[in-house]
C-alpha positions in Angstrom: 110.9 -8.5 -150.6 110.0 -10.6 -147.6 111.3 -9.8 -144.2 113.1 -12.8 -142.8 113.2 -14.1 -139.2 116.5 -15.5 -137.9 115.7 -19.0 -139.2 115.2 -17.5 -142.6 118.5 -15.7 -142.3 120.2 -19.0 -141.5 118.6 -20.6 -144.6 119.8 -17.8 -146.7 123.4 -18.2 -145.4 123.2 -21.9 -145.9 122.2 -21.3 -149.5 125.1 -18.9 -149.9 127.6 -21.4 -148.6 126.3 -24.1 -151.0 126.6 -21.7 -153.9 130.2 -20.9 -153.0 131.5 -24.3 -151.9 129.2 -27.0 -153.4 125.7 -28.4 -152.9 127.0 -31.2 -150.7 128.2 -28.8 -148.0 126.5 -29.8 -144.7 126.7 -27.2 -141.9 124.4 -25.9 -139.2 124.2 -22.1 -139.4 123.8 -20.7 -135.9 123.9 -17.2 -134.5 125.0 -15.7 -131.2 124.7 -12.2 -129.8 128.1 -10.4 -129.5 128.8 -9.0 -126.1 130.0 -5.8 -127.7 127.2 -4.1 -129.7 129.8 -2.5 -131.8 130.2 -5.9 -133.5 126.6 -6.0 -134.6 123.4 -7.7 -133.5 124.4 -11.3 -134.4 127.5 -13.2 -135.4 127.9 -16.6 -137.0 130.9 -18.9 -137.0 129.9 -20.4 -140.4 133.4 -19.7 -141.8 135.1 -21.8 -139.1 132.8 -24.7 -139.9 133.6 -24.4 -143.6 137.4 -24.0 -143.2 138.2 -27.7 -143.7 135.9 -28.2 -146.7 136.8 -24.9 -148.4 140.5 -25.3 -147.5 140.8 -21.6 -146.8 141.3 -19.4 -143.7 138.1 -18.5 -141.9 138.6 -14.8 -142.5 138.8 -15.4 -146.3 135.7 -17.6 -146.2 133.8 -15.0 -144.1 134.7 -12.3 -146.6 133.5 -14.4 -149.6 130.2 -15.2 -147.8 129.7 -11.6 -146.8 130.4 -10.3 -150.3 127.8 -12.7 -151.8 125.2 -12.5 -149.1 125.1 -8.7 -149.2 123.7 -9.0 -152.8 120.8 -11.2 -151.6 117.6 -9.2 -152.0 115.8 -10.8 -149.0 118.8 -10.3 -146.8 119.0 -6.6 -147.8 115.4 -6.3 -146.6 116.3 -7.8 -143.2 120.0 -6.8 -142.6 121.6 -3.4 -142.7 125.2 -4.6 -142.7 127.1 -7.8 -143.2 130.7 -7.6 -142.1 133.5 -10.2 -141.8 135.4 -9.8 -138.5 138.2 -12.2 -137.3 136.6 -15.1 -139.2 133.1 -14.4 -138.0 130.3 -12.9 -140.2 128.7 -10.1 -138.2 125.2 -8.8 -138.9 123.4 -5.6 -138.1 119.7 -5.9 -138.5 117.2 -3.5 -140.1 114.8 -1.8 -137.6 112.0 -3.7 -139.3 113.5 -7.0 -138.0 113.2 -5.8 -134.4 109.7 -4.3 -135.0 108.7 -7.8 -136.2 109.9 -9.3 -132.9 107.6 -6.9 -131.0 104.7 -8.1 -133.3 105.5 -11.7 -132.5 105.5 -11.2 -128.8 102.2 -9.3 -128.9 100.6 -12.1 -131.0 102.0 -14.9 -128.9 101.7 -13.3 -125.5 102.8 -15.6 -122.6 103.6 -18.3 -125.2 106.5 -16.4 -126.7 109.5 -18.6 -126.5 107.4 -21.6 -125.2 108.4 -24.9 -126.6 106.1 -27.6 -128.1 105.8 -30.9 -126.2 109.0 -32.8 -126.4 107.8 -36.1 -125.0 110.7 -36.0 -122.7 110.1 -37.0 -119.1 112.4 -35.7 -116.4 112.7 -36.0 -112.6 114.4 -33.3 -110.6 115.3 -34.0 -107.0 116.4 -31.1 -104.8 116.1 -30.0 -101.3 115.7 -33.5 -99.8 116.7 -33.6 -96.1 116.8 -35.9 -93.1 113.4 -35.6 -91.3 115.2 -34.5 -88.2 114.9 -30.7 -88.3 113.7 -27.7 -90.2 115.0 -26.8 -93.7 118.0 -24.6 -93.7 119.5 -21.9 -95.9 121.5 -24.0 -98.2 118.4 -26.1 -98.9 116.7 -22.9 -99.8 119.2 -22.4 -102.6 118.7 -25.9 -103.9 114.9 -25.3 -103.8 115.2 -22.1 -105.8 117.6 -23.6 -108.3 115.6 -26.8 -108.8 112.2 -25.3 -109.0 113.4 -22.6 -111.5 114.9 -25.3 -113.7 111.7 -27.4 -113.4 109.6 -24.4 -114.4 111.9 -23.7 -117.4 111.9 -27.3 -118.5 108.1 -27.3 -118.4 108.0 -24.1 -120.4 110.1 -25.7 -123.1 107.8 -28.7 -123.4 109.2 -31.4 -121.0 107.1 -33.3 -118.5 108.7 -32.8 -115.1 108.2 -34.3 -111.7 109.9 -33.0 -108.6 111.0 -35.7 -106.1 112.0 -35.8 -102.5 113.4 -38.7 -100.5 112.6 -38.9 -96.8 115.7 -40.4 -95.2 113.9 -42.2 -92.5 115.7 -45.5 -92.3 118.9 -44.6 -90.6 119.7 -43.8 -87.0 118.9 -40.1 -87.3 115.3 -40.7 -86.3 116.4 -42.7 -83.3 118.6 -39.8 -82.2 115.7 -37.4 -82.7 113.4 -39.6 -80.8 115.8 -39.8 -77.8 116.4 -36.1 -78.0 112.6 -35.5 -77.9 112.1 -37.8 -75.0 114.8 -36.1 -73.0 113.4 -32.7 -73.6 109.9 -33.9 -72.7 111.3 -35.3 -69.4 113.2 -32.1 -68.8 109.9 -30.2 -68.9 109.1 -32.2 -65.7 112.6 -32.7 -64.3 115.2 -30.2 -65.6 118.0 -32.5 -64.3 117.1 -35.3 -66.7 120.2 -36.1 -68.8 120.3 -35.1 -72.5 121.9 -37.6 -74.9 125.5 -36.6 -75.9 124.6 -37.2 -79.6 121.2 -35.5 -79.3 119.9 -32.6 -81.3 120.2 -29.6 -78.9 118.1 -27.1 -80.9 115.0 -25.2 -79.7 112.7 -26.9 -82.2 113.1 -30.1 -80.2 111.8 -28.3 -77.1 108.8 -27.1 -79.0 108.1 -30.6 -80.2 108.3 -31.8 -76.6 105.7 -29.1 -75.6 103.4 -30.2 -78.4 103.4 -33.7 -77.1 101.3 -32.8 -74.1 98.6 -31.4 -76.5 98.2 -34.7 -78.4 95.3 -36.8 -77.3 96.4 -40.2 -76.2 100.1 -39.4 -76.5 102.4 -41.9 -74.8 106.0 -40.5 -74.9 107.2 -43.7 -73.1 106.2 -45.6 -76.2 109.2 -45.5 -78.6 107.2 -46.4 -81.7 104.7 -43.6 -81.0 107.4 -41.1 -80.2 109.5 -41.9 -83.3 106.3 -41.7 -85.5 105.3 -38.4 -83.9 108.7 -36.8 -84.4 108.9 -38.1 -88.0 105.5 -36.8 -89.0 105.9 -33.4 -87.4 109.3 -32.9 -89.1 108.2 -34.1 -92.5 105.0 -31.9 -92.3 107.2 -28.9 -91.3 109.6 -29.4 -94.2 106.7 -29.9 -96.7 105.1 -26.7 -95.4 108.3 -24.7 -95.9 108.7 -26.1 -99.4 105.2 -25.2 -100.3 105.6 -21.7 -98.8 108.6 -21.4 -101.1 106.4 -22.4 -104.1 107.4 -26.0 -104.6 105.5 -29.3 -104.3 107.1 -32.7 -104.4 106.4 -36.4 -104.7 107.6 -37.4 -101.2 109.0 -40.9 -100.9 110.0 -42.8 -97.7 113.3 -44.6 -97.8 112.0 -46.9 -95.0 109.3 -48.3 -97.3 112.0 -49.8 -99.6 113.6 -51.5 -96.6 110.3 -52.9 -95.3 109.5 -54.3 -98.7 112.8 -56.1 -98.9 113.8 -54.2 -102.0 117.2 -52.9 -100.7 118.3 -56.4 -99.9 116.9 -57.6 -103.2 118.8 -55.1 -105.4 122.1 -55.9 -103.6 121.6 -59.6 -104.2 120.7 -58.9 -107.8 123.9 -56.8 -108.3 125.9 -59.7 -106.8 124.3 -62.3 -109.1 125.1 -60.2 -112.1 128.8 -59.8 -111.2 128.5 -56.0 -110.6 129.9 -56.1 -107.0 133.1 -57.1 -105.3 133.9 -58.4 -101.8 136.0 -56.2 -99.5 136.7 -57.6 -96.0 133.3 -59.4 -95.9 131.6 -56.2 -97.1 129.9 -56.0 -100.5 130.8 -53.0 -102.6 130.0 -51.8 -106.1 132.5 -52.9 -108.7 135.3 -50.3 -109.0 134.7 -50.5 -112.8 131.5 -48.6 -112.2 132.7 -46.3 -109.5 136.5 -45.9 -109.1 136.2 -44.0 -105.9 137.5 -45.4 -102.6 136.0 -48.7 -101.5 134.5 -47.4 -98.4 132.3 -45.0 -100.4 131.1 -47.9 -102.6 130.0 -50.2 -99.9 126.5 -51.6 -100.4 126.4 -54.0 -97.4 128.5 -53.7 -94.3 130.5 -56.5 -92.8 127.7 -57.0 -90.2 125.2 -57.5 -93.0 123.4 -54.2 -92.7 122.8 -52.4 -96.0 124.2 -48.9 -96.5 122.3 -45.8 -97.6 123.9 -46.3 -101.1 121.9 -49.5 -101.6 118.6 -47.8 -100.7 119.5 -44.9 -102.9 119.9 -47.2 -105.9 116.3 -48.5 -105.3 115.1 -44.9 -104.9 116.7 -43.8 -108.2 115.3 -46.8 -110.0 111.8 -45.9 -108.6 112.1 -42.5 -110.2 112.5 -44.2 -113.6 108.8 -45.1 -113.1 108.0 -41.6 -114.3 111.1 -40.3 -116.0 114.0 -41.4 -118.3 116.2 -38.5 -117.3 117.0 -37.7 -113.7 118.7 -34.6 -112.3 119.9 -34.6 -108.7 120.7 -31.2 -107.1 123.0 -31.9 -104.2 124.5 -29.8 -101.4 128.1 -28.6 -101.3 129.3 -31.6 -99.3 128.3 -34.2 -101.9 131.1 -34.0 -104.5 132.2 -37.5 -103.6 128.7 -38.9 -104.4 128.6 -37.7 -108.0 130.2 -40.8 -109.5 128.0 -43.2 -107.6 124.8 -41.4 -108.7 125.9 -41.5 -112.3 126.8 -45.2 -111.9 123.2 -46.0 -111.1 122.2 -45.2 -114.7 124.8 -47.7 -116.0 123.5 -50.3 -113.5 120.0 -49.8 -114.9 121.2 -50.2 -118.5 123.1 -53.4 -117.6 120.2 -54.9 -115.7 117.5 -53.8 -118.1 115.8 -56.7 -119.9 117.0 -59.4 -117.6 114.3 -61.6 -116.1 115.5 -61.2 -112.5 115.5 -57.4 -113.0 112.0 -57.5 -114.4 110.8 -59.4 -111.3 112.5 -56.7 -109.1 110.7 -53.9 -111.0 107.4 -55.7 -110.6 107.9 -55.8 -106.9 108.8 -52.1 -107.0 105.7 -51.3 -109.0 103.5 -53.3 -106.6 104.2 -50.7 -103.9 101.9 -48.3 -105.8 104.2 -45.3 -105.1 103.0 -41.8 -105.5 103.2 -40.2 -108.9 102.6 -41.2 -112.5 103.8 -44.5 -114.0 105.5 -44.4 -117.3 108.4 -46.8 -116.9 111.6 -45.8 -118.7 113.2 -48.0 -121.3 116.9 -49.1 -121.6 118.2 -45.6 -122.3 118.3 -43.5 -119.2 120.5 -40.8 -117.7 121.3 -39.4 -114.4 123.1 -36.1 -113.9 124.2 -34.2 -110.8 124.4 -30.4 -110.1 126.1 -29.2 -106.9 124.6 -26.1 -105.2 127.4 -24.4 -103.3 127.3 -22.9 -99.8 125.4 -19.7 -98.9 126.9 -17.1 -96.7 124.3 -14.8 -95.1 125.4 -11.1 -94.6 123.7 -8.1 -93.4 125.2 -4.8 -94.5 128.6 -6.2 -95.1 128.8 -8.2 -91.9 128.0 -11.8 -91.1 124.3 -12.1 -90.4 123.2 -12.7 -86.8 120.0 -14.7 -86.7 118.1 -16.2 -83.8 119.5 -19.6 -84.6 116.4 -21.2 -83.2 117.7 -24.5 -84.7 120.9 -24.4 -82.8 124.0 -23.8 -84.9 122.0 -23.6 -88.2 119.8 -20.9 -89.7 116.3 -22.0 -90.7 115.0 -21.1 -94.2 111.8 -19.9 -92.7 113.7 -17.3 -90.7 115.1 -15.9 -94.0 111.7 -16.0 -95.6 110.2 -14.1 -92.6 112.8 -11.4 -93.0 113.0 -10.8 -96.8 110.0 -12.6 -98.3 109.7 -15.4 -100.8 110.3 -13.3 -103.9 113.6 -11.8 -102.7 114.8 -15.2 -101.4 114.1 -17.0 -104.6 115.7 -14.3 -106.8 118.8 -13.9 -104.6 119.3 -17.7 -104.3 119.7 -18.0 -108.1 121.6 -14.9 -108.9 125.0 -16.8 -109.1 125.8 -20.0 -110.9 125.0 -23.0 -108.7 128.6 -24.1 -108.5 129.7 -20.7 -107.1 129.4 -19.9 -103.4 126.7 -17.3 -102.8 126.7 -14.3 -100.5 123.2 -13.3 -99.6 122.8 -9.8 -98.2 119.7 -9.7 -96.1 119.8 -5.9 -95.8 120.0 -5.4 -99.6 117.2 -7.9 -100.2 114.6 -5.7 -98.4 115.8 -2.3 -99.8 113.3 -0.5 -101.9 115.8 1.0 -104.3 117.5 0.2 -107.6 120.4 -1.4 -105.6 118.1 -4.3 -104.8 118.1 -6.6 -107.9 114.7 -8.1 -107.3 113.1 -4.8 -106.5 114.6 -3.3 -109.6 113.1 -6.0 -111.8 109.7 -6.0 -110.1 109.6 -2.2 -110.3 110.2 -2.5 -114.0 107.1 -4.6 -114.4 105.1 -2.4 -112.1 106.2 0.7 -114.0 105.0 -0.7 -117.3 101.7 -1.8 -115.7 101.2 1.7 -114.2 102.1 3.3 -117.6 99.5 1.2 -119.4 96.8 1.7 -116.7 97.4 5.5 -116.8 97.1 5.6 -120.6 93.9 3.6 -120.5 92.3 5.8 -117.8 92.9 9.0 -119.9 90.1 9.5 -122.4 92.6 11.1 -124.8 94.9 8.1 -124.8 92.7 5.1 -123.9 92.4 3.9 -127.5 96.2 3.9 -127.8 96.3 0.8 -125.5 93.9 -1.2 -127.7 95.7 -0.2 -130.8 99.0 -1.1 -129.2 97.7 -4.6 -128.4 97.1 -5.1 -132.1 100.7 -4.1 -132.9 99.8 -1.0 -134.9 102.4 1.6 -136.1 105.4 -0.5 -135.1 107.4 1.2 -137.9 107.7 4.2 -135.6 110.1 2.2 -133.4 113.4 3.6 -134.5 114.9 5.3 -131.5 118.1 3.6 -130.3 116.7 2.7 -126.9 113.5 1.3 -128.5 115.6 -1.0 -130.7 117.8 -1.9 -127.9 114.8 -3.1 -125.8 113.3 -5.0 -128.7 116.7 -6.6 -129.4 116.8 -7.7 -125.7 113.3 -9.2 -125.9 114.3 -11.1 -129.0 116.9 -13.0 -126.9 114.3 -14.6 -124.7 113.6 -17.9 -126.7 117.3 -18.6 -127.2 118.2 -17.4 -123.7 115.8 -19.7 -121.8 116.7 -22.7 -124.0 120.4 -22.1 -123.3 119.9 -21.5 -119.6 117.9 -24.7 -119.3 120.2 -26.8 -121.3 123.2 -25.5 -119.4 121.4 -25.9 -116.0 122.1 -22.2 -115.4 119.1 -20.5 -113.8 121.3 -17.6 -112.9 121.1 -16.5 -116.6 117.4 -16.1 -116.2 117.8 -13.7 -113.2 120.5 -11.8 -115.1 118.3 -11.6 -118.2 115.3 -10.2 -116.1 117.6 -7.5 -114.8 118.8 -6.6 -118.3 115.2 -6.3 -119.6 114.3 -4.1 -116.7 117.4 -2.0 -117.3 116.7 -1.6 -121.0 113.1 -0.6 -120.3 114.1 2.0 -117.7 116.5 3.5 -120.2 113.8 3.6 -122.9 111.4 5.1 -120.4 113.9 7.8 -119.5 114.9 8.6 -123.1 111.4 8.6 -124.7 108.1 10.1 -123.9 106.0 6.9 -124.2 102.5 8.4 -124.1 101.8 11.7 -125.7 98.2 12.5 -126.9 99.6 14.7 -129.6 101.8 11.9 -131.0 99.3 9.1 -131.4 101.1 6.7 -133.7 104.4 7.0 -131.9 102.6 6.5 -128.5 100.8 3.4 -129.9 104.1 1.9 -131.0 105.8 2.7 -127.7 102.9 1.2 -125.7 103.2 -1.9 -127.9 106.9 -2.2 -127.1 106.1 -1.7 -123.4 103.4 -4.3 -123.4 105.8 -6.8 -125.1 108.5 -6.0 -122.5 106.0 -6.6 -119.7 105.0 -9.9 -121.1 108.5 -11.2 -121.4 109.4 -9.8 -118.0 106.4 -11.5 -116.4 107.4 -14.8 -118.0 111.0 -14.6 -116.8 109.9 -13.7 -113.2 107.3 -16.5 -113.2 109.8 -19.1 -114.2 112.1 -17.9 -111.4 109.2 -18.3 -109.0 108.9 -14.5 -108.4 105.7 -12.5 -108.6 105.3 -9.8 -111.2 103.4 -7.0 -109.4 101.3 -4.3 -111.1 102.3 -1.8 -108.3 105.0 -1.7 -105.6 103.9 -1.6 -102.0 106.0 0.4 -99.6 107.5 -1.7 -96.8 107.2 -0.2 -93.3 110.5 1.2 -92.1 112.3 -0.6 -89.4 111.8 1.0 -86.0 
């Protein structure tokens, strides 16, 4: 009889349901992994889905399905036990099922779990900041969450762009320019007054010192000074993002204002009846955003447009290369969620109208960075909030240099713990949960440190394979393992537990991505490492006297390394072949 994969098992259960309750039964047979292994390897809620059609209690249906399915010859080859429990049908798989998973991983390599091209184009925006200072810790969390999701979406077949808005049209740059000028003057006259609303941080002093090294610099020229400050800050933010492993399409907000597009979109919304007048100000219709009027303002009473108006233009510009947008915002942006989602409805209402077509032609004429594949009528915008980060060091609030004043720069954290630890720690909890980041733990070279534990798992496998290859008595085992030979030898409980964990990868990454839950990827990497370490402890993996068993166990180890490397890569963390010892703090 043929060994079935999980899709084949689903087809067999669908066939069983039709035989019992009629050919016109239409259900989607799905499986999930029970948290308690005592309940089996998989469970399906097929009985609950059939309850209305069969007019029976789920437990009765589950019993009937189990009694019939257990007689299916193909299912007998694949499944050891089929058991109805509390309305679910629980399955325990044959060892051959898990051995086949190892074979699939070895055959597919880095493509195991990878999706075919979906044709879906998405834009992810995360980390965007005012160009008035260095990136800070909470932006590091957004960068880690966003880039991990972008990597996962690409792995599953989507086309993804990562976008960044440079908020350079407000008064923040004017404040930075005045702060910079004051610091430059203070280098010559310490008594020169500093603006009350200025940025007091040390990085402004460093900018002021840099001014003197710029040929032809004229700090008395406001235009020059503002441009200098803007470019230095944007370059610094871009450098930090790249250090963190992320590249963006950077877009200036100021460009939209200079092209008249912010005024144009507000006028267009007025003409289409999508705004209301509030004390001479123009606000988005409450039908689209029921939040307080002040938050919906597009144009102030003095005629100046708000950031909201510019943000509509910016989001519409992202529809040049995506039909689905995801904004990852900081913890103080809950009130902005409804307005961001309203932008998608605005697009749908305007789409196809001649005036809107003219607006998009003007937008397109700017020749903005990035690909151009204009979205159609059906678009979506979603929002994910990344909560606050609390830095700790050994159970106490971390004391950093605070070179940036009362904020802690992301670069400081990267200097202390490294990019790998930072990226892994930033995604360990769900984005909507506040995160405590223990800097002391992040540099420990012990199993207490989650990222070290996972990377050590990968390095241990690499070392194991390298050692087997270097030994003349076992070198051929490695080649045989790569061809998935002797997998029938994998029957030890820790071997099957590891194979079972590896089998979760395709469904796990799909679920984590769909749910916008990158923390599940970090947790999964830890689970794979844990299962491998238990297997390593319980079984002698390479023994020259046990060639077939050694080949099978090396094959399982190679499969685990492949999945672990993929999980780490998607999280933006390196998968080392050996672990370097960090120098001890003096």
